[in-house]
C-alpha positions as CSV (number, residue, x, y, z in Angstrom):
1,M,70.2,81.4,63.0
2,S,67.7,81.6,60.2
3,K,68.2,81.6,56.4
4,Q,67.6,85.2,56.4
5,D,70.3,86.1,58.8
6,A,72.9,83.8,56.4
7,E,71.6,86.0,53.4
8,A,72.2,89.2,55.6
9,A,75.7,87.9,56.1
10,D,76.5,87.4,52.9
11,V,75.6,90.8,51.5
12,V,77.4,92.6,54.4
13,T,79.3,94.4,51.9
14,K,76.5,95.9,50.1
15,P,75.3,99.5,51.4
16,V,72.2,99.7,53.6
17,E,69.3,101.9,52.6
18,A,66.5,102.9,54.6
19,G,62.8,101.9,53.5
20,E,61.7,99.0,51.8
21,G,64.0,96.0,51.6
22,A,66.4,97.5,54.0
23,G,64.6,95.1,57.0
24,R,67.8,94.4,58.6
25,L,71.2,95.9,58.9
26,P,74.2,93.7,57.4
27,L,76.0,92.0,59.8
28,R,79.9,92.8,60.4
29,G,82.7,92.1,62.4
30,W,82.1,89.7,65.3
31,A,78.4,89.3,64.6
32,L,79.1,88.1,61.0
33,E,81.8,85.6,62.2
34,M,79.1,84.3,64.6
35,A,76.6,83.9,62.0
36,R,79.0,82.0,59.6
37,R,80.4,79.8,62.2
38,W,76.8,78.9,63.2
39,N,75.3,78.6,59.7
40,A,78.2,76.0,59.3
41,G,76.3,73.6,61.7
42,T,79.6,72.1,63.3
43,Y,79.2,73.6,66.6
44,S,76.6,73.5,69.2
45,L,78.6,75.5,72.0
46,F,79.8,79.0,71.5
47,V,81.8,81.5,73.7
48,L,81.3,85.0,73.2
49,H,83.9,87.2,75.0
50,G,85.2,90.7,75.1
51,N,83.1,93.9,74.7
52,I,80.0,92.3,76.0
53,F,78.7,95.3,78.1
54,D,78.5,97.7,75.1
55,V,75.3,98.4,72.8
56,F,74.6,97.1,69.3
57,P,72.9,98.1,66.3
58,V,69.5,96.6,65.5
59,Q,67.5,98.1,62.6
60,S,63.5,98.1,62.4
61,G,62.3,99.6,59.3
62,A,64.2,102.9,58.9
63,K,64.9,103.1,62.6
64,L,68.1,102.2,63.7
65,S,68.5,101.5,67.5
66,Y,71.4,100.6,69.8
67,L,70.4,97.8,72.5
68,P,72.2,95.8,74.9
69,L,73.8,92.5,73.7
70,K,71.2,90.0,75.1
71,T,68.5,92.1,73.2
72,F,70.7,92.1,70.0
73,L,71.1,88.7,70.4
74,S,67.3,88.0,70.8
75,K,66.3,90.6,67.9
76,R,69.0,90.4,65.5
77,L,70.7,86.8,65.5
78,F,67.9,84.6,66.9
79,P,64.6,86.4,66.0
80,D,63.1,83.3,64.5
81,R,64.0,80.5,67.1
82,G,61.6,78.2,68.4
83,S,62.8,78.8,72.0
84,L,65.3,81.3,73.1
85,L,66.2,81.0,76.9
86,F,68.5,82.7,79.4
87,Y,70.2,81.5,82.3
88,D,72.3,83.0,84.9
89,I,72.9,82.0,88.6
90,G,71.1,85.2,89.8
91,D,67.9,85.1,88.2
92,G,67.8,81.2,87.1
93,L,65.7,80.4,83.7
94,S,64.1,83.1,81.7
95,F,62.8,83.3,78.2
96,G,62.8,85.3,75.1
97,S,59.1,85.9,75.1
98,A,56.0,85.2,77.0
99,E,54.9,82.9,74.4
100,M,58.1,81.0,74.7
101,Q,57.5,80.7,78.3
102,K,54.1,79.4,77.8
103,R,55.2,76.4,75.6
104,F,57.9,75.5,78.1
105,F,55.7,75.1,81.0
106,E,53.2,73.2,78.8
107,W,56.0,70.9,78.2
108,L,57.1,70.9,81.7
109,A,53.6,70.0,82.8
110,V,53.9,67.0,80.8
111,Y,57.3,66.0,82.0
112,D,56.0,66.6,85.6
113,D,53.2,64.0,84.6
114,V,55.7,61.5,83.4
115,E,58.6,61.7,86.1
116,G,56.4,62.5,89.2
117,T,58.1,66.0,89.8
118,A,56.3,69.3,90.3
119,F,58.4,71.9,88.4
120,H,55.5,73.1,86.6
121,Q,54.0,74.2,90.1
122,H,57.3,75.6,91.5
123,G,59.4,76.7,88.8
124,P,62.7,74.8,86.9
125,P,65.6,74.7,89.7
126,R,68.0,77.4,89.9
127,E,71.2,75.5,90.4
128,F,72.7,74.7,87.0
129,T,73.6,71.2,87.7
130,K,69.8,70.4,88.6
131,L,68.4,72.4,85.7
132,A,70.9,70.9,83.0
133,P,69.3,67.4,83.0
134,L,65.9,69.2,82.5
135,L,67.2,71.3,79.7
136,R,68.7,68.2,77.8
137,R,65.3,66.6,78.0
138,F,63.8,69.9,76.5
139,F,66.3,70.1,73.9
140,L,65.4,66.5,72.6
141,R,61.7,66.9,73.2
142,N,60.9,67.3,69.2
143,A,63.4,64.9,68.0
144,D,60.8,63.0,66.0
145,D,58.8,65.7,65.0
146,K,60.9,67.7,62.2
147,K,58.0,69.8,61.3
148,E,57.8,71.6,64.6
149,R,61.5,71.9,64.8
150,K,62.6,75.5,65.0
151,G,65.6,75.1,67.0
152,V,66.5,76.2,70.6
153,T,69.3,78.8,71.8
154,L,70.4,79.1,75.3
155,I,72.4,81.9,76.5
156,I,74.3,81.7,79.8
157,D,75.3,85.1,81.3
158,F,78.4,85.1,83.6
159,P,79.5,81.2,83.1
160,E,82.6,82.0,84.6
161,K,80.6,81.8,87.9
162,I,79.6,78.2,86.8
163,I,82.9,76.7,85.5
164,P,85.7,79.2,86.6
165,A,89.2,78.9,85.6
166,S,90.7,76.8,88.4
167,E,92.9,73.8,89.2
168,E,91.2,70.5,89.0
169,A,92.0,69.7,92.6
170,G,90.4,73.0,93.6
171,A,87.2,72.5,91.7
172,S,84.1,71.8,93.7
173,W,81.7,68.9,92.7
174,D,79.2,71.2,91.1
175,E,81.9,72.9,89.1
176,R,83.1,69.5,87.8
177,M,79.5,68.3,87.0
178,A,78.7,71.7,85.2
179,L,82.1,71.3,83.2
180,V,81.3,67.8,82.4
181,T,77.7,68.6,81.2
182,L,78.7,71.7,78.9
183,L,81.6,69.6,77.3
184,K,79.1,66.7,76.7
185,W,76.7,69.2,74.9
186,A,79.4,70.8,72.8
187,A,80.4,67.2,71.6
188,S,76.7,66.0,71.1
189,P,75.9,65.2,67.4
190,E,72.2,65.1,68.5
191,L,72.2,68.7,69.6
192,R,74.1,69.6,66.4
193,Q,71.4,67.9,64.1
194,L,68.4,69.2,66.1
195,D,69.8,72.8,65.8
196,I,70.3,73.4,69.5
197,G,72.8,76.2,70.6
198,I,74.5,77.3,73.6
199,V,76.0,80.7,73.9
200,L,78.3,81.2,76.7
201,V,78.6,85.3,77.3
202,T,81.9,86.4,79.4
203,E,83.9,89.2,79.5
204,S,87.3,87.4,79.6
205,S,87.5,83.9,78.1
206,A,90.4,83.2,80.4
207,E,88.2,83.4,83.3
208,L,86.5,80.0,82.1
209,H,87.9,76.4,82.6
210,A,90.8,75.7,80.4
211,D,89.5,72.3,79.4
212,L,86.0,74.1,77.9
213,L,88.3,76.6,75.8
214,Q,90.7,74.0,74.3
215,N,87.8,71.6,73.4
216,P,87.7,71.5,69.7
217,H,83.9,71.4,69.8
218,V,83.8,74.8,71.4
219,A,83.8,78.1,69.2
220,Q,85.2,81.2,70.7
221,V,84.2,84.5,69.1
222,R,85.8,87.7,70.3
223,I,83.7,91.1,70.4
224,D,86.4,93.8,69.7
225,L,85.8,97.6,70.6
226,P,83.8,99.4,67.7
227,D,86.0,100.5,64.8
228,A,85.7,103.9,63.3
229,E,83.0,103.0,60.8
230,E,80.8,101.6,63.9
231,R,81.4,104.7,65.9
232,L,80.4,107.1,63.0
233,R,77.3,104.9,62.4
234,F,76.3,105.2,66.0
235,L,76.9,108.9,66.1
236,Q,74.7,109.3,62.9
237,S,72.0,107.2,64.0
238,G,70.0,110.1,65.5
239,W,70.7,109.3,69.1
240,A,73.1,112.4,69.8
241,E,70.4,114.8,68.5
242,E,67.6,113.0,70.7
243,M,70.2,113.3,73.7
244,A,70.6,117.0,73.2
245,D,66.8,117.6,73.0
246,G,66.6,117.7,69.2
247,K,69.5,120.1,68.8
248,P,72.0,119.7,65.8
249,V,75.6,118.5,66.7
250,S,77.0,121.9,65.6
251,D,75.0,123.8,68.3
252,W,76.9,121.7,71.1
253,S,79.9,120.6,69.7
254,S,82.9,122.3,67.8
255,L,83.8,118.9,66.2
256,S,81.9,117.4,63.5
257,V,80.4,113.8,63.9
258,N,83.2,112.5,61.7
259,D,85.9,114.3,63.7
260,L,84.2,112.7,66.9
261,A,84.3,109.2,65.4
262,V,88.1,109.4,65.1
263,R,88.7,111.2,68.3
264,T,86.7,108.5,70.3
265,A,89.0,105.6,69.2
266,G,89.4,103.4,72.1
267,L,86.1,103.6,73.6
268,N,82.8,101.4,73.2
269,L,79.8,102.8,72.1
270,L,78.1,103.0,75.7
271,R,81.3,105.0,76.6
272,V,80.9,107.5,73.6
273,Q,77.3,108.2,74.8
274,H,78.5,108.9,78.4
275,L,81.1,111.0,77.1
276,L,78.9,113.2,75.0
277,A,75.9,113.1,77.4
278,E,78.1,114.1,80.4
279,A,79.0,117.4,78.3
280,V,76.0,118.3,76.8
281,R,73.6,117.8,79.9
282,N,76.2,119.7,81.9
283,G,76.2,122.7,79.6
284,I,79.9,122.1,78.4
285,R,80.5,122.5,74.8
286,V,82.4,119.4,73.3
287,S,85.8,120.3,72.1
288,P,89.0,118.6,71.2
289,E,90.2,119.0,74.6
290,N,87.1,118.0,76.5
291,V,86.9,115.0,74.5
292,A,90.6,114.2,75.0
293,A,90.3,114.7,78.7
294,S,87.1,112.4,79.0
295,K,88.4,109.7,76.8
296,K,91.5,109.3,78.8
297,R,89.7,109.4,82.0
298,L,87.0,106.8,80.7
299,I,89.7,104.7,79.4
300,E,91.4,104.7,82.6
301,E,88.4,103.6,84.3
302,F,87.7,100.7,82.2
303,C,91.1,99.6,82.7
304,Q,90.8,100.2,86.5
305,G,93.7,102.6,86.7
306,L,96.2,100.0,85.3
307,V,97.2,102.2,82.4
308,R,97.6,105.8,82.2
309,F,98.2,108.4,79.5
310,K,101.2,110.7,79.2
311,D,100.2,114.0,77.8
312,P,102.7,115.3,75.2
313,K,104.4,118.3,76.4
314,P,104.4,121.3,73.9
315,G,107.7,122.2,72.9
316,V,109.7,119.3,74.2
317,T,111.5,117.4,71.8
318,L,114.5,115.1,71.8
319,D,116.7,118.1,72.0
320,A,116.0,118.0,75.8
321,V,118.0,115.0,75.9
322,A,121.6,114.9,76.4
323,I,124.2,112.6,75.0
324,H,122.3,109.4,73.8
325,H,123.3,110.9,70.3
326,A,122.8,107.4,68.2
327,A,119.7,106.5,70.2
328,K,118.2,110.4,69.4
329,K,119.1,109.9,65.7
330,K,117.2,106.3,65.3
331,L,114.2,107.7,67.2
332,R,113.9,110.8,65.1
333,E,113.9,108.5,62.1
334,L,111.0,106.7,63.6
335,A,109.3,110.0,64.5
336,W,109.5,111.1,60.8
337,L,108.0,107.7,59.3
338,I,105.2,108.1,61.9
339,K,104.7,111.8,60.8
340,N,104.8,110.8,57.1
341,A,102.7,107.6,57.5
342,K,105.4,105.2,56.3
343,T,103.8,102.6,58.7
344,D,104.7,99.6,56.8
345,V,108.5,100.1,57.7
346,L,107.8,100.9,61.4
347,E,109.1,98.6,63.8
348,R,106.7,96.8,66.1
349,G,108.5,97.1,69.3
350,I,111.5,98.9,70.6
351,L,113.8,97.6,73.4
352,V,115.4,100.3,75.7
353,P,117.7,98.8,78.2
354,G,120.0,100.7,80.5
355,R,121.3,100.8,83.9
356,V,119.0,102.6,86.3
357,G,119.0,106.3,86.3
358,V,120.4,106.5,82.8
359,G,117.3,108.2,81.3
360,K,115.2,105.9,79.7
361,T,111.8,107.1,80.6
362,F,112.8,110.8,79.9
363,L,114.0,109.8,76.3
364,I,110.8,108.2,75.4
365,D,108.6,110.9,77.0
366,C,110.5,113.3,74.5
367,F,110.2,110.9,71.5
368,A,106.4,110.7,72.1
369,S,106.1,114.5,72.2
370,E,108.1,114.8,69.0
371,C,106.1,112.3,67.0
372,A,102.8,113.5,68.5
373,L,101.0,110.5,69.2
374,P,99.1,109.6,72.5
375,V,101.4,107.8,75.0
376,M,99.8,105.0,77.0
377,E,102.0,103.5,79.9
378,V,101.1,99.9,80.9
379,G,101.6,99.4,84.8
380,E,101.5,96.1,86.9
381,F,98.2,94.7,86.6
382,R,98.7,91.2,88.1
383,S,96.1,90.3,90.8
384,K,96.0,87.5,93.5
385,W,92.3,86.8,92.5
386,V,91.7,84.0,90.3
387,G,91.0,85.2,86.6
388,D,91.5,88.9,87.6
389,T,94.8,89.0,85.9
390,E,93.7,87.7,82.5
391,R,90.6,90.0,82.6
392,Q,92.8,93.1,83.1
393,Q,95.3,92.1,80.6
394,M,92.2,91.2,78.1
395,R,90.8,94.8,78.6
396,I,94.1,96.6,78.1
397,L,95.0,94.8,75.1
398,M,91.6,95.1,73.7
399,T,91.7,99.0,74.4
400,I,95.2,99.3,72.7
401,R,94.1,97.2,69.5
402,A,91.1,99.7,69.2
403,L,93.1,103.1,70.3
404,G,95.7,103.2,67.6
405,P,97.9,104.9,66.6
406,V,99.6,104.9,70.0
407,V,102.6,104.4,71.6
408,V,102.7,101.7,74.4
409,V,105.4,102.1,77.2
410,V,106.2,99.3,79.6
411,D,108.6,99.9,82.3
412,E,110.2,97.0,84.0
413,A,109.1,95.1,81.1
414,D,110.8,91.7,82.2
415,A,108.4,91.9,85.2
416,V,105.4,93.0,83.4
417,F,105.7,90.4,80.3
418,G,107.0,87.6,82.5
419,G,108.0,84.2,80.6
420,R,107.2,81.4,79.1
421,D,107.8,79.3,82.1
422,G,105.8,81.0,84.8
423,G,106.7,78.5,87.5
424,G,104.3,76.1,89.2
425,D,103.0,78.9,92.0
426,D,100.6,80.6,90.0
427,S,98.4,77.9,88.3
428,G,99.9,79.0,84.9
429,V,99.0,82.8,84.9
430,S,102.3,84.0,84.2
431,S,102.7,81.9,81.1
432,R,99.2,82.6,79.7
433,V,99.9,86.5,80.4
434,F,103.2,85.9,78.3
435,A,101.7,84.2,75.8
436,A,98.9,86.6,75.1
437,F,101.4,89.6,75.1
438,A,103.6,87.7,72.7
439,A,100.7,86.8,70.3
440,H,99.7,90.5,70.4
441,I,103.0,92.2,70.1
442,G,104.0,89.6,67.3
443,D,100.5,90.6,65.2
444,S,102.0,91.9,62.0
445,S,98.4,93.6,61.2
446,L,99.1,96.1,63.7
447,R,102.3,97.5,62.3
448,G,101.9,101.3,62.2
449,R,98.9,101.2,64.6
450,E,100.9,100.5,67.9
451,L,104.5,101.4,68.7
452,W,105.6,99.3,71.7
453,V,108.5,100.3,74.0
454,A,110.0,98.1,76.5
455,M,112.3,99.5,79.3
456,T,114.3,97.5,81.5
457,S,117.5,97.5,83.6
458,R,117.9,93.7,83.0
459,P,117.1,92.7,79.3
460,D,118.7,89.1,80.0
461,M,115.7,88.4,82.2
462,L,113.4,89.3,79.3
463,A,112.2,86.3,77.4
464,I,114.1,85.4,74.2
465,D,110.7,85.1,72.5
466,M,110.1,88.9,73.3
467,K,113.5,90.0,71.8
468,R,113.2,88.4,68.5
469,Q,112.5,90.3,65.0
470,G,108.9,91.4,64.7
471,R,108.6,92.0,68.6
472,F,111.1,94.0,70.1
473,G,113.9,93.3,67.6
474,L,115.2,97.0,67.7
475,C,117.3,97.2,70.7
476,I,118.5,100.8,71.5
477,P,120.8,100.6,75.0
478,L,121.4,103.6,76.7
479,F,124.7,104.2,78.8
480,P,126.2,106.9,81.2
481,A,128.6,109.6,80.3
482,Q,131.6,108.1,78.6
483,G,134.0,111.1,79.2
484,P,134.3,114.7,80.1
485,D,132.5,115.9,77.3
486,D,129.4,114.0,77.9
487,V,129.5,114.8,81.5
488,I,129.5,118.8,80.6
489,E,126.7,118.3,78.0
490,I,124.5,116.5,80.8
491,F,125.1,119.2,83.1
492,T,124.8,122.1,80.7
493,T,121.3,120.6,79.2
494,L,119.9,120.0,82.8
495,A,120.9,123.4,83.9
496,R,119.2,125.1,81.1
497,L,115.9,123.2,81.8
498,K,116.3,124.0,85.4
499,K,117.1,127.6,84.6
500,V,120.4,127.6,86.6
501,A,123.5,129.6,85.1
502,L,126.8,127.6,85.0
503,A,129.8,130.1,85.2
504,E,132.9,128.9,83.7
505,S,134.4,128.3,87.1
506,I,131.8,125.8,87.5
507,L,132.4,124.1,84.1
508,A,136.0,123.9,84.9
509,Y,135.2,122.2,88.0
510,I,133.1,119.7,86.7
511,R,135.4,118.8,83.9
512,T,138.1,118.2,86.2
513,K,136.6,116.6,89.2
514,L,133.8,114.8,87.4
515,G,134.7,114.4,84.0
516,E,135.9,110.7,84.4
517,F,132.9,109.5,86.3
518,P,130.2,107.3,84.4
519,L,127.5,110.0,85.4
520,T,123.8,109.7,84.5
521,G,121.0,112.2,84.0
522,S,119.7,111.4,87.6
523,D,123.1,111.8,89.1
524,V,123.6,115.1,87.5
525,D,120.2,116.1,88.5
526,A,120.3,115.4,92.0
527,I,123.7,117.4,92.2
528,L,122.0,120.3,90.4
529,V,119.3,120.3,92.9
530,R,121.4,120.1,95.9
531,A,123.8,123.0,94.5
532,K,120.6,124.8,94.0
533,E,119.3,124.3,97.4
534,R,122.3,125.7,99.2
535,A,122.3,128.8,96.9
536,V,118.5,129.2,97.8
537,L,119.1,128.9,101.8
538,A,122.1,131.5,101.2
539,L,119.5,134.0,100.0
540,R,121.1,133.5,96.3
541,D,118.1,131.9,94.6
542,N,119.4,131.0,91.2
543,D,122.9,132.3,91.7
544,V,124.6,128.8,91.9
545,Q,128.2,129.1,92.6
546,V,131.2,126.7,92.4
547,G,131.2,126.4,96.1
548,D,127.5,125.1,96.1
549,V,128.5,122.3,93.5
550,E,131.8,121.5,95.2
551,E,129.9,120.9,98.4
552,A,127.0,119.0,97.0
553,V,129.4,116.9,95.3
554,Q,131.6,116.2,98.5
555,S,128.9,115.5,100.6
556,F,127.2,112.9,98.3
557,I,127.3,108.9,99.4
558,D,126.7,106.8,96.4
559,P,124.3,104.1,97.8
560,L,124.4,101.8,94.6
561,D,126.3,98.7,94.3
562,P,128.9,99.5,91.4
563,E,129.0,95.7,90.5
564,L,125.1,95.6,89.9
565,L,125.4,98.8,87.8
566,A,128.2,97.2,86.0
567,L,125.9,94.0,85.5
568,Q,123.2,96.1,84.1
569,E,125.3,97.8,81.6
570,L,126.8,94.7,80.4
571,A,123.5,93.3,79.8
572,A,122.6,96.3,77.7
573,V,125.7,95.8,75.8
574,L,125.0,92.1,74.9
575,A,121.2,92.9,74.2
576,C,122.2,95.5,71.5
577,S,121.4,94.7,67.9
578,D,123.4,97.1,66.2
579,R,127.0,98.1,67.3
580,R,126.3,101.9,66.1
581,Y,124.3,102.4,69.2
582,L,127.1,101.1,71.4
583,P,130.0,103.6,73.1
584,A,133.2,103.3,71.3
585,R,135.0,101.3,73.8
586,Y,132.2,98.3,73.5
587,Q,131.8,98.4,69.7
588,D,134.8,96.0,68.8
589,A,135.0,94.5,72.2
590,D,135.4,90.7,72.4
591,R,131.9,89.5,72.8
592,A,133.0,86.3,74.6
593,K,135.2,88.1,77.0
594,L,131.9,90.6,77.6
595,M,129.7,87.3,78.3
596,E,132.2,85.9,80.7
597,E,132.4,88.9,82.8
598,F,128.7,89.2,82.8
599,A,128.3,85.6,83.8
600,R,130.7,86.4,86.7
601,L,128.7,89.3,87.9
602,K,125.5,87.7,87.6
603,A,126.6,84.8,89.5
604,R,128.0,87.1,92.5
605,A,124.7,89.1,92.3
606,G,122.8,85.8,92.9
607,R,124.8,84.8,95.8
608,R,123.9,88.4,97.8
């Protein structure tokens, strides 16, 4: 990188003006970090990872263009290099310009004369292990000629195909040779003195061999998704008008450029371009609804269907949730903090444990609708293919970081997060996944931008690292009905949602026959559906009678193991961090006895 780049990095906070002196757009974000670490002269090998398939700004005079990463590196970060080389296993070696290629082949002819090879005629080898010794000789060619020294940069695309993450025993000979070559280049003081740099460009650094990533001579620079300022600059660059055949934004969009920059959070610039071009060129006016729908689709495509958005339901609030009064009170407080931008006191994560069917998902759906934030649900993203799990996790976390403010819901959290000890059957994938989640959720700088909600019926299986304060320190357990009043409340609430009228005779039957059972919302929902089914079959439609309810109850056989349900309930009790969220019978219970009973139930469950 040239001295001009260092100067541009230093003045990044100054405004950029078109015209004379504007020469280059100041570096920011990952590019600024890359420039400063390069200029320090302490690294020869860099790993660029993350949002590598996006477009990036390059200014030429008054014109601002957005170009792919390889072109950005050539024109913006390394415009004055003596040699700029590119390599991937598909195309082999290529060059930043025809002049650079000419100089390389002139040197290659001299090399052939000395070594008795024929690379000048047939071209350099394509295999990395055969090309590497040749490149090293090229790097060192001008060690004695300081006047001609202008530095060399080698950019390697798809390095995960050369040194993939794998166990030592499973690595091929070529992979081991390639790894040793790159490690030696990284540690070489000669290369640093001669201003030689190697840049590995990969979407997920976790797909590279761990020995390379852990080496202190290797610098890692993450390219995040663009922030609101970068998206606004992109939309103001004139691209949008060119795409729309010169029409101003107001002619084809109901949203201003500023609004578009805000509403496209979570997308990279290339996908913003896709979103707008798809609407404009199909004669669809860009509207809030259009942007929201397209944005969700593009994010789900980017994450390969491993996340999905839940649409807040108009008019649905926590009033639709029966019982769980303490939980609803706390969630309403959190919703108020969100609406009033009191983000500095928001929790980073909420743990919602409870036995199956208790209504965890419905409660969080209603909370999300009440606080009016987008809700992203993370699904199972683990894959049997090497490196695929870490790549998918990287995409998900990168999107969440850029998307905020957002509620992130993780169901079956104990399975999704995994643990620090992932076992020996997955090459450490589970422990790396856990570490990445723990680091991200524990990042206090994201407080108020992301609210994580973890739901599980077995909080005891969630790693203790996740349950500490600053991650999922707030635990709000949910419990089934604790008496006749709770049972009646669940029935009346669900009946109102299903538009089923409950006569006094039905309520009396429920209180007498079902009042002492620890029913959950799913239990009551099943009873009402079956009772309504009998009414419909009797041609009475919504006229549910006490006989229908009685028959639905008497014919039901509960297939769930009562001891397993008791185990899940005790796990929720023991995970709770505030006795106000516990039923009265647990608030002053002897915790030692509860733990003893939990251990007994857990041991019995393990023997089955």
